ROSEZA-388054 format. One record per residue: x, y, z negated of N, C-alpha, C in turn. Coordinates in steps of 0.2 Angstrom, whole numbers, padded with zeros to 4 digits, m for minus. Layout:
N
REC    n.xx    n.yy    n.zz   ca.xx   ca.yy   ca.zz    c.xx    c.yy    c.zz
REC       X       Y       Z       X       Y       Z       X       Y       Z
...
This chain:
72
REC    n.xx    n.yy    n.zz   ca.xx   ca.yy   ca.zz    c.xx    c.yy    c.zz
REC   m0049   m0019   m0347   m0048   m0022   m0354   m0041   m0021   m0356
REC   m0036   m0022   m0352   m0029   m0021   m0353   m0027   m0014   m0355
REC   m0030   m0009   m0351   m0029   m0002   m0353   m0032    0000   m0359
REC   m0037   m0003   m0361   m0041   m0001   m0367   m0037   m0004   m0373
REC   m0034   m0010   m0373   m0030   m0013   m0378   m0024   m0009   m0379
REC   m0021   m0007   m0373   m0014   m0003   m0374   m0016    0004   m0377
REC   m0021    0007   m0375   m0023    0014   m0378   m0024    0013   m0386
REC   m0028    0008   m0388   m0029    0007   m0395   m0023    0006   m0399
REC   m0018    0001   m0396   m0012    0000   m0400   m0008    0006   m0400
REC   m0008    0010   m0395   m0004    0017   m0395   m0007    0021   m0400
REC   m0013    0022   m0400   m0016    0027   m0405   m0016    0025   m0412
REC   m0016    0018   m0413   m0016    0016   m0420   m0009    0016   m0424
REC   m0004    0015   m0420    0002    0014   m0424    0009    0016   m0421
REC    0009    0019   m0415    0015    0020   m0412    0017    0027   m0412
REC    0024    0028   m0413    0027    0035   m0413    0029    0037   m0406
REC    0030    0043   m0404    0031    0045   m0398    0037    0041   m0394
REC    0043    0040   m0398    0048    0037   m0395    0047    0030   m0393
REC    0042    0027   m0397    0040    0020   m0396    0036    0019   m0390
REC    0031    0024   m0389    0027    0025   m0383    0032    0026   m0377
REC    0036    0030   m0377    0041    0031   m0371    0045    0025   m0370
REC    0047    0021   m0375    0051    0015   m0374    0046    0010   m0371
REC    0040    0010   m0372    0035    0005   m0369    0035    0006   m0362
REC    0036    0012   m0359    0035    0013   m0352    0042    0014   m0349
REC    0047    0013   m0353    0054    0013   m0350    0056    0007   m0346
REC    0060    0008   m0341    0063    0002   m0337    0066   m0003   m0341
REC    0064   m0010   m0340    0067   m0015   m0344    0074   m0015   m0344
REC    0077   m0018   m0349    0084   m0018   m0350    0088   m0012   m0351
REC    0084   m0006   m0352    0087    0000   m0354    0087    0000   m0361
REC    0091    0005   m0364    0093    0006   m0371    0086    0007   m0375
REC    0082    0011   m0372    0076    0013   m0376    0070    0008   m0375
REC    0070    0004   m0370    0065   m0001   m0368    0062   m0005   m0374
REC    0056   m0006   m0374    0053   m0011   m0379    0047   m0014   m0376
REC    0044   m0019   m0380    0038   m0022   m0377    0032   m0021   m0382
REC    0032   m0015   m0385    0026   m0014   m0390    0019   m0014   m0386
REC    0019   m0012   m0380    0012   m0012   m0377    0011   m0017   m0372
REC    0015   m0023   m0372    0014   m0028   m0368    0007   m0031   m0370
REC    0003   m0033   m0365   m0003   m0036   m0366   m0002   m0044   m0364
REC   m0004   m0048   m0369   m0003   m0055   m0368   m0010   m0058   m0367
REC   m0010   m0064   m0363   m0016   m0067   m0361   m0015   m0074   m0364
REC   m0021   m0077   m0367   m0022   m0083   m0369   m0023   m0088   m0363
REC   m0020   m0094   m0363   m0020   m0098   m0357   m0026   m0102   m0358
REC   m0030   m0103   m0363   m0035   m0107   m0364   m0042   m0104   m0363
REC   m0043   m0098   m0366   m0049   m0094   m0365   m0047   m0087   m0363
REC   m0052   m0083   m0361   m0051   m0077   m0358   m0050   m0072   m0364
REC   m0045   m0072   m0367   m0043   m0067   m0373   m0037   m0064   m0372
REC   m0036   m0057   m0373   m0030   m0053   m0372   m0029   m0050   m0379
REC   m0023   m0049   m0380   m0021   m0045   m0386   m0015   m0041   m0385
REC   m0014   m0035   m0389   m0009   m0031   m0388   m0008   m0027   m0395
REC   m0001   m0026   m0396    0001   m0023   m0402    0003   m0027   m0408
REC    0006   m0024   m0413    0009   m0028   m0419    0008   m0024   m0425
REC    0004   m0026   m0429    0002   m0022   m0435    0000   m0015   m0434
REC   m0006   m0014   m0432   m0011   m0018   m0430   m0011   m0021   m0423
REC   m0014   m0027   m0423   m0015   m0030   m0416   m0022   m0030   m0414
REC   m0023   m0028   m0408   m0030   m0028   m0405   m0031   m0034   m0400
REC   m0037   m0037   m0401   m0039   m0043   m0397   m0045   m0041   m0394
REC   m0046   m0044   m0387   m0052   m0043   m0384   m0054   m0050   m0380
REC   m0060   m0052   m0380   m0062   m0058   m0377   m0068   m0057   m0373
REC   m0069   m0061   m0368   m0075   m0061   m0364   m0080   m0066   m0368
REC   m0086   m0063   m0370   m0091   m0067   m0373   m0097   m0068   m0370
REC   m0101   m0073   m0371   m0108   m0074   m0368   m0113   m0070   m0373
REC   m0119   m0071   m0371   m0125   m0067   m0374   m0125   m0069   m0382
REC   m0123   m0075   m0384   m0123   m0077   m0391   m0117   m0075   m0395
REC   m0112   m0072   m0391   m0106   m0069   m0394   m0100   m0075   m0395
REC   m0101   m0080   m0391   m0096   m0085   m0391   m0092   m0084   m0385
REC   m0085   m0085   m0386   m0080   m0084   m0381   m0082   m0089   m0375
REC   m0082   m0086   m0369   m0083   m0090   m0363   m0077   m0093   m0360
REC   m0077   m0100   m0358   m0071   m0103   m0356   m0070   m0100   m0349
REC   m0063   m0101   m0346   m0062   m0099   m0339   m0066   m0104   m0335
REC   m0068   m0101   m0329   m0071   m0105   m0324   m0066   m0106   m0318
REC   m0067   m0112   m0316   m0062   m0114   m0310   m0066   m0111   m0304
REC   m0061   m0108   m0300   m0064   m0106   m0293   m0064   m0111   m0288
REC   m0069   m0112   m0284   m0070   m0117   m0279   m0066   m0115   m0273
């Protein structure tokens, strides 16, 4: 899911230099966080990008977001 969100964000709105910067080593001059995938702490939802932003969630058969399950 993370790779898909990154691909969508890249295709939808980044220029070549922004893509290279997203893969550059942190704290270098060209580095950026444009392809960072963020995770919601409450429900299994990930998002990536900024204008446009792509969001993905795990849903049940009714389309409702499923809560995290505690592992035993």
